[in-house]
FIDREN-342316 format. One record per atom (N, C-alpha, C): x, z, y. Coordinates in pm, whole numbers, padded with zeros to 5 digits, always signed. Each point is the difference from the previous one (the first is absolute). Layout:
REM FIDREN-342316
XZY
...
This chain:
REM FIDREN-342316
+00897+09261+07572
+00040+00086-00112
+00144+00046+00019
+00026+00126-00044
+00134+00054+00021
+00106-00080-00073
-00031-00043-00122
+00100-00072-00079
+00038-00132+00062
-00083-00054+00083
+00026-00132+00057
+00077+00008+00130
+00026+00120+00047
+00073+00016+00125
+00148+00021-00020
+00043+00015-00124
+00139+00037-00023
+00098-00104+00049
-00038-00127+00007
+00094-00103+00037
-00029-00067+00131
-00066+00065+00091
-00045-00066+00121
+00111-00032+00098
+00111+00078-00005
+00098-00004+00109
+00055-00136+00030
+00052-00070-00102
+00069-00126+00026
-00091-00104+00060
-00123-00012-00050
-00089-00104+00052
-00056+00036+00136
-00017+00128+00026
-00042+00038+00136
+00105-00044+00101
+00128+00008-00041
+00106-00052+00087
-00021-00147+00026
-00039-00075-00110
-00024-00143+00020
-00112-00025+00098
-00108+00079-00007
-00109-00015+00096
+00051+00020+00142
+00075+00104+00017
+00045+00032+00135
+00095-00106+00055
+00082-00059-00091
+00092-00105+00046
-00077-00119+00054
-00106-00039-00071
-00073-00120+00040
-00094+00027+00115
-00069+00114-00007
-00104+00025+00097
+00055+00051+00132
+00103+00086-00004
+00046+00062+00124
+00143-00034+00037
+00069-00076-00087
+00136-00041+00035
+00100+00112-00009
-00019+00097-00089
+00093+00112-00014
+00129-00049-00062
+00114+00068+00024
+00127-00039-00059
-00002+00021-00150
+00084-00075-00073
+00007+00012-00145
+00076+00126-00038
-00007+00032-00131
+00073+00116-00048
+00150-00017+00015
+00047-00121-00019
+00143-00023+00017
+00043+00027+00143
-00088-00035+00097
+00033+00024+00139
-00007+00149+00032
-00094+00071-00066
-00013+00142+00029
+00115+00081-00060
+00065-00053-00107
+00110+00070-00066
-00046+00138-00050
-00116+00001-00065
-00052+00125-00054
+00056+00018-00141
+00053+00117-00029
+00055+00030-00132
-00108+00065-00084
-00044-00070-00102
-00104+00053-00089
+00067+00070-00118
-00079+00079-00077
+00058+00064-00118
+00063-00098-00098
-00063-00118-00018
+00057-00098-00093
+00130-00056+00054
+00007-00023+00133
+00123-00052+00059
+00111+00104-00003
-00040+00126+00007
+00101+00107+00003
+00041+00046-00139
-00064-00052-00105
+00025+00053-00133
+00141-00031-00049
+00064-00100+00058
+00136-00034-00044
+00097+00112+00034
-00037+00087+00094
+00086+00112+00033
-00019+00116-00095
-00113+00003-00072
-00025+00109-00093
-00064-00048-00129
+00030-00121-00042
-00061-00056-00120
+00060+00065-00125
-00085+00019-00100
+00045+00057-00126
-00048-00089-00114
+00089-00027-00093
-00031-00084-00115
-00056+00086-00113
-00083-00060-00085
-00053+00072-00115
+00112+00055-00087
+00102-00082-00022
+00110+00043-00088
+00068+00126+00053
+00016+00007+00132
+00063+00118+00060
-00087+00124-00020
-00130-00015+00019
-00091+00113-00016
-00003+00046-00146
-00005-00096-00092
-00003+00036-00142
+00129+00072-00040
+00113-00050+00047
+00128+00063-00034
+00007+00143+00053
-00050+00021+00122
+00001+00135+00057
-00092+00093-00077
-00117-00052-00040
-00094+00082-00077
+00060+00040-00135
+00063-00095-00068
+00058+00029-00131
+00115+00100+00012
+00066+00001+00114
+00112+00091+00019
-00045+00141+00038
-00109+00012+00076
-00035+00129+00059
-00127+00063-00053
-00087-00076-00066
-00128+00055-00040
+00018+00113-00102
-00057+00118+00025
+00021+00113-00092
-00063-00021-00137
-00106-00079-00011
-00060-00026-00131
+00096-00079-00088
+00072-00093+00061
+00101-00076-00076
+00111+00093-00044
+00039+00088+00089
+00105+00096-00034
-00045+00091-00114
-00127+00043+00005
-00052+00086-00107
-00005-00076-00132
-00043-00126+00003
-00005-00079-00123
+00139-00021-00057
+00097-00024+00087
+00138-00018-00047
+00054+00129-00062
-00034+00114+00064
+00045+00129-00054
-00065+00027-00136
-00125-00039-00016
-00067+00017-00130
+00067-00085-00106
+00034-00122+00037
+00072-00087-00096
+00132+00065-00041
+00076+00048+00097
+00128+00064-00029
-00020+00123-00089
-00111+00072+00023
-00029+00117-00083
-00016-00040-00147
-00074-00109-00025
-00020-00044-00138
+00130-00055-00060
+00084-00060+00084
+00130-00047-00051
+00083+00119-00050
+00000+00108+00079
+00076+00118-00040
-00061+00067-00123
-00134-00007-00011
-00064+00053-00121
+00042-00080-00123
+00011-00132+00016
+00041-00084-00112
+00141+00035-00046
+00085+00038+00096
+00136+00037-00038
+00004+00131-00078
-00101+00083+00020
-00005+00127-00072
-00064-00015-00138
-00093-00097-00009
-00080-00012-00122
+00087-00034-00121
-00038+00054-00115
+00069-00032-00124
+00127+00079-00023
+00035+00087+00093
+00120+00081-00019
-00027+00111-00102
+00106+00046-00064
-00014+00115-00088
-00034+00124+00081
-00074+00089-00062
-00021+00131+00062
+00133+00075+00000
+00013+00091+00094
+00123+00079+00004
+00016+00080-00130
+00124+00009-00051
+00021+00082-00120
-00023+00148+00032
-00035+00075-00101
-00025+00143+00015
+00120+00078-00053
+00051+00094+00080
+00110+00088-00039
-00058+00136-00035
+00044+00052-00114
-00050+00129-00046
+00117+00095-00020
-00011+00119+00053
+00099+00107-00018
-00076+00125-00046
+00049+00066-00105
-00074+00116-00049
+00080+00083-00099
-00064+00098-00053
+00057+00091-00100
-00090-00004-00122
+00059-00018-00115
-00076-00001-00124
+00029+00129-00078
-00104+00057-00053
+00010+00116-00089
+00071+00118+00066
-00023+00021+00126
+00055+00119+00066
-00071+00126-00045
+00072+00114+00003
-00057+00127-00042
-00070+00067+00118
-00120+00043-00021
-00075+00062+00107
+00063+00132+00041
+00051+00076-00099
+00056+00131+00031
+00134-00010+00070
+00066-00115-00010
+00129-00020+00069
+00006-00146+00047
-00076-00037+00105
-00023-00141+00034
+00122-00075+00048
+00102+00067+00052
+00113-00076+00054
+00123+00012-00089
-00016+00055-00118
+00110+00010-00094
-00013-00116-00099
+00094-00097+00011
-00010-00120-00082
+00085+00008-00128
+00068+00113-00020
+00087+00012-00119
-00051+00104-00099
-00115+00053+00024
-00053+00104-00089
-00064-00059-00124
-00063-00118+00017
-00068-00063-00113
+00052-00143-00015
+00027-00039-00124
+00058-00132-00023
-00097-00115+00032
-00131+00028+00010
-00097-00104+00030
-00017-00025+00150
+00054+00085+00081
-00015-00015+00145
+00092-00112+00050
-00056-00085+00086
+00081-00111+00053
-00046-00033+00142
+00094-00050+00075
-00029-00054+00134
-00016-00152-00016
-00108-00050+00051
-00039-00139-00031
-00009-00083+00128
+00051-00121-00008
-00018-00100+00105
-00044-00131-00067
-00100-00064+00058
-00052-00121-00062
-00049-00101+00104
-00015-00120-00045
-00050-00107+00086
-00098-00084-00080
-00105-00047+00070
-00101-00082-00067
-00039-00117+00091
-00041-00107-00061
-00039-00120+00074
-00124-00062-00063
-00102-00024+00084
-00119-00068-00049
+00022-00151+00012
-00030-00073-00107
+00019-00144-00006
-00134-00065-00035
-00056-00081+00093
-00127-00066-00033
+00018-00099-00114
-00111-00034-00064
+00005-00096-00109
+00058-00132+00052
+00066-00071-00091
+00071-00122+00036
-00094-00099+00073
+00044-00047+00117
-00074-00099+00076
-00083+00056+00113
-00029+00130-00002
-00085+00057+00104
+00067-00005+00137
+00125+00034+00007
+00069+00005+00129
+00003-00138+00067
+00026-00103-00077
+00005-00134+00057
-00137-00042+00053
-00105+00035-00075
-00136-00035+00045
-00037+00075+00127
+00036+00126+00008
-00029+00079+00121
+00072-00059+00120
+00126-00037-00019
+00078-00057+00109
-00058-00135+00044
-00035-00086-00094
-00057-00130+00036
-00134+00015+00072
-00081+00096-00045
-00128+00024+00067
+00018+00045+00144
+00099+00085+00024
+00027+00044+00137
+00052-00114+00087
+00079-00089-00059
+00048-00117+00075
-00115-00093+00037
-00097-00016-00091
-00117-00082+00032
-00082+00063+00113
-00009+00132+00001
-00072+00068+00108
+00072-00020+00134
+00133-00002-00004
+00077-00027+00122
-00024-00143+00049
-00009-00096-00093
-00030-00138+00038
-00139-00010+00063
-00095+00075-00053
-00135+00001+00057
+00001+00059+00140
+00078+00105+00022
+00011+00059+00134
+00065-00096+00097
+00099-00075-00048
+00064-00101+00086
-00101-00108+00039
-00085-00040-00092
-00103-00100+00031
-00098+00052+00104
-00037+00129-00010
-00091+00057+00100
+00065+00003+00137
+00129+00027+00004
+00074-00001+00126
+00001-00140+00061
+00025-00101-00081
+00001-00137+00050
-00139-00046+00041
-00102+00044-00073
-00138-00033+00037
-00034+00059+00137
+00045+00121+00023
-00028+00064+00129
+00067-00078+00113
+00117-00054-00026
+00067-00081+00102
-00080-00126+00031
-00054-00064-00104
-00083-00119+00022
-00125+00034+00081
-00065+00112-00034
-00120+00041+00072
+00032+00028+00146
+00112+00067+00024
+00037+00033+00138
+00029-00127+00080
+00073-00094-00059
+00030-00125+00070
-00129-00074+00036
-00097-00003-00092
-00127-00066+00029
-00075+00071+00112
+00001+00133+00000
-00068+00075+00105
+00063-00025+00137
+00133-00007+00004
+00068-00028+00126
-00037-00139+00052
-00001-00098-00090
-00033-00137+00042
-00145-00012+00045
-00090+00067-00071
-00141-00004+00040
-00020+00065+00137
+00064+00113+00021
-00012+00067+00130
+00061-00085+00110
+00113-00065-00030
+00062-00089+00098
-00089-00118+00034
-00069-00056-00099
-00091-00112+00026
-00115+00044+00090
-00053+00120-00025
-00107+00051+00086
+00050+00022+00142
+00121+00052+00012
+00060+00017+00133
+00012-00134+00072
+00039-00103-00074
+00015-00133+00059
-00133-00049+00057
-00108+00014-00079
-00132-00046+00047
-00044+00077+00123
+00022+00131+00000
-00040+00081+00116
+00082-00037+00123
+00130-00023-00018
+00085-00037+00114
-00041-00134+00059
-00032-00096-00086
-00043-00130+00050
-00130+00012+00080
-00093+00081-00050
-00127+00018+00071
+00021+00076+00130
+00086+00101-00003
+00030+00074+00123
+00062-00090+00105
+00082-00095-00042
+00061-00093+00093
-00107-00085+00069
-00096-00047-00079
-00109-00082+00056
-00082+00081+00099
-00039+00120-00041
-00083+00083+00086
+00076+00042+00125
+00128+00030-00015
+00079+00038+00117
+00006-00109+00105
+00025-00125-00043
+00002-00111+00095
-00138-00023+00059
-00102+00021-00079
-00137-00020+00048
-00032+00097+00114
+00039+00124-00016
-00030+00099+00103
+00072-00032+00131
+00121-00053-00012
+00073-00032+00125
-00064-00117+00073
-00062-00090-00074
-00059-00119+00061
-00147+00024+00039
-00066+00090-00073
-00142+00020+00024
-00027+00045+00143
+00090+00077+00058
-00018+00042+00139
-00008-00121+00093
+00086-00101-00027
-00005-00122+00081
-00130-00077-00025
-00046-00002-00125
-00126-00066-00032
-00115+00067+00075
+00001+00132+00002
-00106+00072+00068
+00001-00030+00150
+00120-00005+00059
+00007-00033+00143
-00049-00142+00026
+00030-00091-00093
-00044-00138+00017
-00153-00011-00006
-00061+00068-00100
-00146-00006-00011
-00065+00070+00119
+00061+00106+00048
-00054+00067+00118
+00008-00090+00123
+00110-00078+00009
+00013-00093+00114
-00107-00108-00007
-00022-00055-00119
-00105-00101-00013
-00138+00057+00032
-00021+00124-00044
-00129+00063+00030
-00014+00024+00150
+00112+00034+00066
-00005+00027+00143
-00032-00123+00084
+00043-00118-00047
-00027-00122+00078
-00125-00071-00049
-00070+00061-00095
-00126-00055-00046
+00010-00102-00108
+00119-00023-00058
+00014-00098-00109
+00003+00064-00138
-00001+00130-00002
+00002+00071-00127
-00118+00094-00011
-00010+00064-00114
-00112+00090-00026
+00052+00141-00022
-00080+00096+00040
+00040+00140-00017
+00017+00037-00146
-00082-00060-00086
+00011+00033-00141
+00135-00044-00058
+00063-00103+00060
+00135-00039-00044
+00098+00112+00030
-00013+00058+00119
+00088+00111+00038
-00021+00118-00094
-00126+00032-00026
-00031+00114-00087
+00049-00025-00143
-00017-00124-00047
+00046-00032-00136
+00151+00013-00010
+00073-00047+00103
+00146+00014-00001
+00041+00146-00003
-00073+00085+00076
+00030+00143+00000
-00026+00062-00137
-00110-00043-00063
-00032+00053-00133
+00109-00039-00101
+00043-00126+00006
+00103-00046-00094
+00131+00074+00022
+00031+00028+00123
+00124+00075+00028
-00009+00141-00056
-00116+00064+00015
-00018+00135-00054
+00009-00001-00152
-00056-00103-00062
+00007-00008-00145
+00142-00024-00048
+00076-00075+00076
+00140-00020-00035
+00079+00130+00014
-00031+00079+00100
+00064+00131+00013
-00033+00088-00121
-00125-00007-00042
-00040+00076-00118
+00078-00046-00123
+00016-00131-00015
+00077-00054-00112
+00146+00041+00008
+00054-00004+00120
+00141+00037+00016
+00024+00145-00041
-00090+00089+00040
+00013+00142-00037
-00008+00016-00152
-00097-00070-00060
-00015+00008-00146
+00124-00056-00071
+00050-00111+00047
+00118-00060-00063
+00124+00087+00017
+00014+00062+00116
+00115+00089+00021
-00006+00119-00095
-00122+00052-00021
-00014+00109-00096
+00034-00047-00142
-00044-00122-00035
+00033-00055-00131
+00150-00014-00017
+00066-00046+00106
+00145-00018-00010
+00071+00134-00017
-00047+00103+00072
+00061+00132-00015
-00018+00051-00143
-00120-00024-00057
-00023+00043-00138
+00090-00075-00097
+00010-00132+00019
+00087-00080-00087
+00147+00038+00018
+00038+00031+00123
+00137+00044+00025
+00029+00132-00071
-00098+00093+00004
+00017+00127-00070
+00012-00023-00151
-00081-00093-00053
+00008-00032-00143
+00136-00057-00035
+00048-00093+00083
+00132-00059-00025
+00109+00105+00008
-00007+00088+00097
+00102+00105+00014
-00003+00096-00118
-00120+00025-00053
-00008+00085-00120
+00068-00069-00118
-00023-00130-00016
+00064-00073-00108
+00152-00003+00016
+00045-00007+00126
+00144-00006+00027
+00062+00137+00015
-00082+00105-00012
+00046+00138+00017
+00060+00021+00138
-00068-00052+00100
+00040+00021+00139
-00096+00100+00065
+00038+00057+00117
-00097+00078+00077
-00120-00087+00037
-00118+00062+00006
-00125-00075+00017
-00001-00085+00126
+00062+00046+00108
-00006-00072+00126
+00110-00103+00020
+00083-00024-00100
+00109-00097+00016
-00057-00140+00022
+00044-00070+00107
-00053-00135+00023
+00038-00095-00114
-00093-00085-00035
+00023-00105-00100
-00001-00133+00072
+00106-00076-00014
+00011-00127+00070
-00106-00099-00043
-00010-00107+00075
-00099-00104-00028
+00046-00086-00118
-00093-00034-00086
+00030-00086-00114
+00011-00144+00050
+00109-00071-00030
+00012-00140+00043
-00108-00088-00062
-00008-00122+00052
-00102-00094-00048
+00007-00015-00151
-00115+00013-00064
-00008-00018-00145
-00019-00147-00032
+00055-00040-00113
-00013-00138-00046
-00079-00002-00131
-00075-00107-00021
-00070-00017-00126
+00101-00040-00107
+00019+00087-00097
+00094-00027-00109
-00081-00040-00122
-00005-00129-00026
-00081-00051-00109
+00061+00039-00135
-00083+00055-00087
+00046+00039-00134
+00004-00125-00088
+00117-00027-00054
+00020-00124-00078
-00008+00024-00150
-00034+00122-00043
-00006+00031-00143
-00145-00008-00048
-00017-00042-00123
-00132+00001-00062
-00031+00140-00051
-00126+00022-00038
-00040+00130-00051
+00077+00034-00128
+00020-00099-00086
+00074+00025-00125
+00145+00037+00028
+00062-00069+00095
+00139+00032+00035
+00010+00140+00059
-00098+00040+00080
+00001+00134+00059
-00020+00107-00107
-00080-00029-00101
-00019+00096-00110
+00132+00022-00074
+00070-00109-00028
+00130+00012-00068
+00098+00076+00090
-00003-00032+00128
+00089+00069+00094
-00031+00149+00004
-00128+00035-00006
-00039+00141+00002
+00050+00073-00124
-00013-00063-00118
+00044+00065-00123
+00151+00021-00001
+00073-00087+00071
+00146+00013+00004
+00048+00091+00112
-00080+00013+00107
+00047+00070+00119
-00070+00133+00026
-00121+00015-00045
-00077+00120+00032
+00056+00121-00074
+00047+00102+00070
+00060+00116-00067
-00096+00073-00093
-00130-00005+00032
-00096+00073-00082
-00004-00052-00144
+00027-00129-00019
+00007-00053-00137
+00114+00067-00077
+00115+00011+00065
+00114+00065-00065
-00031+00147-00028
-00070+00065+00094
-00034+00140-00020
-00097+00020-00116
-00101-00087-00010
-00095+00012-00110
+00065-00037-00133
+00089-00099+00002
+00073-00033-00124
+00083+00119-00047
+00059+00072+00096
+00075+00120-00036
-00092+00107-00058
-00123+00010+00053
-00094+00098-00054
-00044-00039-00141
-00017-00130-00026
-00034-00045-00135
+00113+00037-00097
+00123-00028+00040
+00115+00033-00085
+00011+00151-00020
-00026+00075+00107
+00008+00145-00011
-00103+00052-00099
-00121-00058+00003
-00102+00042-00096
+00042-00027-00143
+00061-00114-00024
+00046-00033-00135
+00112+00095-00044
+00089+00033+00093
+00106+00095-00032
-00058+00138-00029
-00103+00039+00077
-00064+00129-00023
-00067+00003-00138
-00055-00113-00041
-00060-00006-00133
+00105+00017-00109
+00111-00068+00015
+00109+00015-00098
+00052+00143-00001
+00009+00060+00118
+00047+00139+00009
-00100+00095-00065
-00130-00028+00021
-00101+00086-00062
+00008-00007-00152
+00028-00117-00055
+00014-00014-00145
+00122+00077-00051
+00103+00010+00085
+00118+00078-00039
-00030+00149-00010
-00109+00044+00067
-00035+00141-00004
-00046+00045-00138
-00026-00096-00089
-00035+00037-00137
+00123+00045-00079
+00117-00013+00059
+00125+00042-00063
+00056+00120+00073
+00072+00085-00069
+00044+00127+00061
+00123-00019+00089
+00016+00096+00093
+00123+00012+00076
+00086+00108-00067
+00130-00011+00016
+00093+00088-00071
+00077+00087+00099
+00032+00121-00050
+00086+00090+00077
+00116+00041-00091
+00121-00033+00041
+00122+00032-00075
+00065+00121+00065
+00045+00094-00085
+00059+00124+00052
+00127+00033-00079
+00096+00056+00072
+00126+00043-00060
+00036+00136+00058
+00033+00098-00089
+00032+00135+00044
+00135+00043-00056
+00069+00081+00081
+00127+00059-00045
-00015+00151+00010
+00032+00071-00111
-00018+00145-00005
+00136+00065-00019
+00041+00080+00094
+00130+00068-00004
-00021+00144-00048
+00073+00038-00109
-00019+00131-00061
+00129+00083+00009
-00018+00129+00018
+00113+00093+00004
+00024+00056-00142
+00124+00051-00021
+00027+00068-00126
-00083+00127-00006
-00065+00022-00109
-00086+00118-00013
+00012+00055-00142
+00023+00128-00004
+00012+00068-00129
+00104-00074-00085
-00033-00051-00115
+00096-00068-00084
-00005-00151+00015
-00084-00047+00090
-00016-00145+00020
+00105-00050+00098
+00053-00119-00026
+00098-00061+00089
-00064-00063+00124
-00133-00009+00006
-00069-00053+00118
+00019-00149+00022
-00023-00076-00104
+00013-00146+00016
-00108-00054+00096
+00045-00091+00087
-00096-00066+00090
-00088-00096-00081
-00119-00026+00057
-00095-00083-00070
-00062-00103+00096
-00068-00094-00057
-00070-00098+00085
-00138-00027-00060
-00084-00059+00082
-00133-00039-00047
-00036-00136+00058
-00067-00081-00074
-00045-00132+00045
-00143-00020-00049
-00080-00062+00084
-00140-00019-00039
-00057-00123+00071
-00106-00050-00058
-00078-00106+00063
-00147+00038-00015
-00073-00012+00109
-00143+00031-00004
-00078-00116+00062
-00122-00013-00036
-00082-00108+00056
-00146+00043-00001
-00072-00059+00094
-00143+00030+00008
-00076-00076-00108
-00113+00051-00034
-00086-00063-00100
-00116-00069+00073
+00000-00133+00003
-00105-00075+00075
-00132-00004-00077
-00062+00116-00011
-00123+00009-00078
-00125-00026+00084
+00013+00002+00133
-00116-00025+00087
-00021-00151+00014
-00052-00060-00105
-00013-00145-00007
-00105-00053+00098
-00107+00072+00017
-00106-00046+00088
+00049-00016+00144
+00078+00098+00044
+00055-00007+00135
+00091-00121+00015
+00079-00029-00102
+00093-00112+00008
-00072-00135-00006
-00107-00008-00077
-00080-00122-00001
-00062-00024+00138
-00042+00108+00065
-00057-00012+00134
+00106-00048+00099
+00123+00041-00016
+00109-00046+00087
+00020-00150-00014
-00005-00050-00125
+00015-00143-00024
-00116-00077+00065
-00123+00051-00016
-00116-00066+00059
+00008+00000+00153
+00049+00109+00056
+00016+00008+00146
+00097-00107+00050
+00112-00016-00070
+00099-00099+00040
-00057-00142-00011
-00078-00027-00104
-00061-00132-00014
-00099-00027+00114
-00075+00102+00037
-00094-00016+00111
+00073-00029+00130
+00116+00063+00017
+00078-00027+00120
+00045-00145+00006
+00042-00055-00112
+00041-00140-00004
-00118-00093+00027
-00115+00028-00063
-00117-00084+00023
-00045+00004+00146
+00006+00118+00058
-00039+00012+00140
+00091-00084+00089
+00131+00006-00024
+00093-00078+00081
-00021-00150-00019
-00025-00042-00125
-00024-00143-00025
-00130-00047+00067
-00103+00087+00000
-00124-00034+00068
+00021-00011+00150
+00085+00086+00054
+00030-00006+00143
+00074-00128+00036
+00085-00048-00091
+00068-00128+00022
-00101-00113+00009
-00096-00001-00091
-00103-00105+00002
-00085+00009+00127
-00033+00124+00039
-00079+00018+00122
+00077-00048+00122
+00130+00029+00003
+00083-00046+00111
+00005-00152+00004
+00014-00063-00117
+00002-00146-00006
-00130-00059+00054
-00113+00060-00039
-00129-00049+00049
-00013+00020+00151
+00043+00118+00046
-00011+00029+00144
+00088-00096+00081
+00120-00028-00050
+00089-00092+00070
-00057-00141-00002
-00052-00042-00115
-00057-00134-00011
-00117-00017+00098
-00091+00096+00002
-00114-00008+00091
+00043+00013+00145
+00097+00090+00025
+00047+00018+00138
+00069-00125+00054
+00077-00066-00085
+00068-00123+00042
-00102-00108+00035
-00100-00017-00088
-00103-00101+00027
-00073+00029+00130
-00035+00127+00021
-00074+00038+00120
+00083-00021+00126
+00125+00046-00004
+00084-00011+00119
+00038-00145+00030
+00024-00079-00105
+00030-00141+00024
-00119-00071+00065
-00121+00036-00044
-00120-00060+00060
-00012+00041+00147
+00026+00127+00028
-00008+00047+00138
+00108-00065+00087
+00121-00013-00055
+00107-00062+00077
-00030-00147+00027
-00053-00069-00101
-00034-00141+00020
-00109-00015+00106
-00101+00087-00007
-00107-00005+00099
+00055+00026+00140
+00082+00105+00015
+00055+00032+00131
+00088-00113+00052
+00083-00057-00087
+00089-00108+00043
-00080-00121+00048
-00106-00033-00073
-00082-00115+00039
-00074+00027+00131
-00049+00123+00014
-00070+00034+00125
+00097+00002+00118
+00120+00053-00023
+00099+00001+00108
+00031-00141+00044
+00019-00090-00097
+00027-00140+00034
-00120-00063+00070
-00122+00035-00046
-00120-00054+00063
-00014+00048+00144
+00027+00126+00022
-00007+00052+00137
+00106-00066+00088
+00120-00020-00058
+00110-00055+00079
-00024-00146+00036
-00047-00077-00094
-00011-00145+00021
-00139-00046+00039
-00102+00084-00024
-00136-00045+00024
-00079+00087+00095
-00031+00122-00043
-00096+00082+00073
+00047+00033+00141
+00125+00047+00012
+00046+00040+00134
+00016-00119+00093
+00062-00112-00042
+00005-00115+00090
-00139-00051+00037
-00092-00004-00096
-00135-00048+00031
-00071+00094+00096
+00015+00130-00023
-00063+00096+00090
+00064-00005+00138
+00129-00030+00006
+00067-00014+00129
-00058-00117+00078
-00020-00113-00068
-00060-00115+00069
-00143+00030+00045
-00073+00074-00083
-00136+00039+00038
+00002+00086+00125
+00096+00091+00007
+00011+00084+00120
+00036-00083+00123
+00094-00093-00018
+00041-00083+00113
-00118-00081+00054
-00084-00048-00092
-00119-00074+00043
-00094+00090+00079
-00021+00123-00051
-00086+00094+00072
+00061+00039+00134
+00131+00005+00003
+00071+00034+00124
-00023-00105+00108
+00012-00128-00038
-00023-00110+00095
-00145-00001+00046
-00090+00023-00096
-00142+00002+00037
-00029+00114+00097
+00066+00114-00018
-00021+00113+00092
+00053-00034+00139
+00114-00067+00005
+00055-00039+00131
-00096-00093+00075
-00066-00087-00074
-00089-00098+00060
-00145+00049+00010
-00016+00132-00020
-00134+00060+00009
-00098-00061-00101
+00054-00047-00112
-00084-00054-00106
-00019+00099-00115
+00068+00114+00008
-00013+00107-00099
+00015+00133+00071
-00064+00101-00052
+00007+00130+00066
+00122+00077-00049
+00026+00110+00069
+00115+00084-00031
-00012+00058-00141
-00122+00032-00041
-00023+00060-00132
+00045-00093-00112
-00031-00129+00013
+00039-00097-00103
+00152-00011-00009
+00065-00007+00117
+00145-00011-00002
+00064+00126-00060
-00052+00118+00040
+00056+00125-00050
-00023+00013-00151
-00116-00047-00045
-00027+00004-00143
+00099-00085-00079
+00034-00116+00054
+00099-00084-00068
+00137+00066+00002
+00031+00075+00107
+00125+00075+00005
+00005+00104-00111
-00108+00078-00011
-00003+00107-00098
+00006-00056-00142
-00066-00113-00022
+00002-00062-00133
+00141-00043-00037
+00070-00062+00094
+00134-00049-00028
+00096+00114-00035
-00005+00104+00081
+00095+00108-00027
-00046+00094-00109
-00126-00007-00035
-00043+00068-00123
+00065-00067-00120
+00007-00134+00001
+00068-00072-00107
+00150+00031-00001
+00057+00014+00120
+00144+00031+00004
+00027+00138-00060
-00083+00098+00033
+00017+00133-00058
-00017-00005-00151
-00104-00071-00046
-00021-00012-00144
+00119-00068-00068
+00060-00092+00073
+00116-00071-00053
+00114+00097-00030
+00032+00087+00096
+00108+00096-00020
-00039+00106-00104
-00127+00036-00006
-00044+00093-00105
+00020-00062-00138
-00032-00130-00013
+00019-00066-00129
+00148-00010-00036
+00083-00024+00100
+00143-00007-00025
+00053+00134-00049
-00047+00109+00063
+00041+00134-00044
-00053+00028-00140
-00125-00038-00027
-00058+00021-00133
+00077-00078-00105
+00045-00121+00035
+00077-00081-00093
+00126+00077-00042
+00070+00059+00095
+00124+00071-00031
-00028+00131-00073
-00113+00062+00027
-00037+00120-00075
-00024-00034-00147
-00071-00108-00025
-00024-00042-00139
+00129-00046-00067
+00088-00063+00077
+00129-00041-00056
+00082+00122-00041
-00003+00106+00084
+00071+00123-00034
-00058+00063-00127
-00132-00004-00014
-00063+00055-00120
+00037-00082-00123
+00008-00131+00016
+00037-00085-00113
+00144+00027-00042
+00090+00017+00096
+00139+00030-00034
+00011+00134-00071
-00077+00099+00045
+00001+00129-00069
-00058-00012-00140
-00102-00084-00016
-00062-00020-00131
+00096-00069-00096
+00076-00098+00051
+00093-00075-00083
+00130+00077-00020
+00038+00079+00099
+00121+00081-00014
+00122-00059+00066
-00016-00105+00080
+00116-00060+00069
-00051-00084+00116
+00091-00028+00093
-00035-00087+00111
-00020-00142-00051
-00086-00072+00070
-00035-00136-00042
+00051-00100+00103
+00108-00071-00032
+00045-00104+00093
-00101-00113+00005
-00021-00055+00119
-00097-00108+00016
+00032-00083+00121
-00083-00098+00027
+00018-00087+00114
-00072+00058+00121
+00073+00014+00110
-00061+00051+00122
-00061-00114+00079
-00115+00030+00059
-00069-00099+00080
-00032+00063+00134
+00035-00067+00107
-00023+00054+00133
-00148+00019+00024
-00034+00111+00067
-00139+00030+00025
-00036-00016+00147
+00091-00047+00083
-00024-00007+00143
-00117-00093+00031
-00086+00043+00090
-00112-00080+00043
+00012-00023+00150
-00053-00111+00043
+00001-00033+00143
-00124+00060+00065
+00020+00091+00091
-00111+00061+00072
+00027-00006+00148
-00104+00018+00077
+00016+00003+00145
+00060+00132+00042
+00098-00001+00088
+00064+00122+00051
-00046+00025+00142
């Protein structure tokens, strides 16, 4: 099976060491991708920091937040005053003669609309709540991006580990094929062993091509998240460690309510709805417009042309009661919707925490089981089959099958380790903060 060939390389080396006396990897001084990763290793924290600095979606979210901040600074301000300049009681037959009639005057005036008491403060507070909600969306986007970077990095780690195994396997398989051909040539081996070795080598080549394509796709995804050119090389992810989560589900729920930006954003929406309701109730009261005019008059006929002034106050009549009642109902619906979203978020976080904790516990236990039980036991099983093959007590197929089984477990081991970190990244995004925990080494003893 294709899935069982992913880890063949290291144990095939062990076969060749025992059966044909080939030099060890240390003697060959072969530099593998894992050995070379220290020259180009990248930490999750570095990748996340670069993504948060360069990703255009983060920049757009930040710009949107700043937009709402500036809107809040505008909200609640008075409308600009109105300046009026005109002529009162001018004569049509002599329009520019201001001294012919005593009623003619040149007028200048100013007016200012003043909302009913309390409206401006409510408008300003509502805009500030909207800015807080935009800030929460910006912070949420940062959490989502960090989780995506970590998940992509974990996938890259699993692919790199598998590529390392397959790469070493291909370099050794040629020697295995020559060894089986030699045994077949002297009559101690079988042709089907040679053919099987050739088939396994071809399947490993197929896996290597597929894995290289997967890595290019993951690299393109990572570069998109980091806002890099698509072909920019992404370094190898260093060895991942099992970071045991030491918090209970209840503690994580409390942590989420205190750290998750979306809670603050929804709370701001609830407050904004209440402010909108209070503002809608204020609409039942009129807004006022105050005006002051100065009229300059010329001497005309027997009149001395005394200057005059005018002052007035006007206000709208809030007679459209049905429309205003609908405004109040709309604001109440907005508040209820936001409160319902808070409850839905709480339920989603509670269920998500339980699910992810269960997955993390399962992965951690399986990783420990593979490290301390399955892989060592399968290694001893392979060694037994190896000795039996040397003594002509087992065929090549049995020994090769034990090889494939062992390195199938090794590949699954690294896949589980990557999955563990992907779920951990999702849990941190769900809670809204990084989770400090106890690290446990994941290194397993395998044949090289």
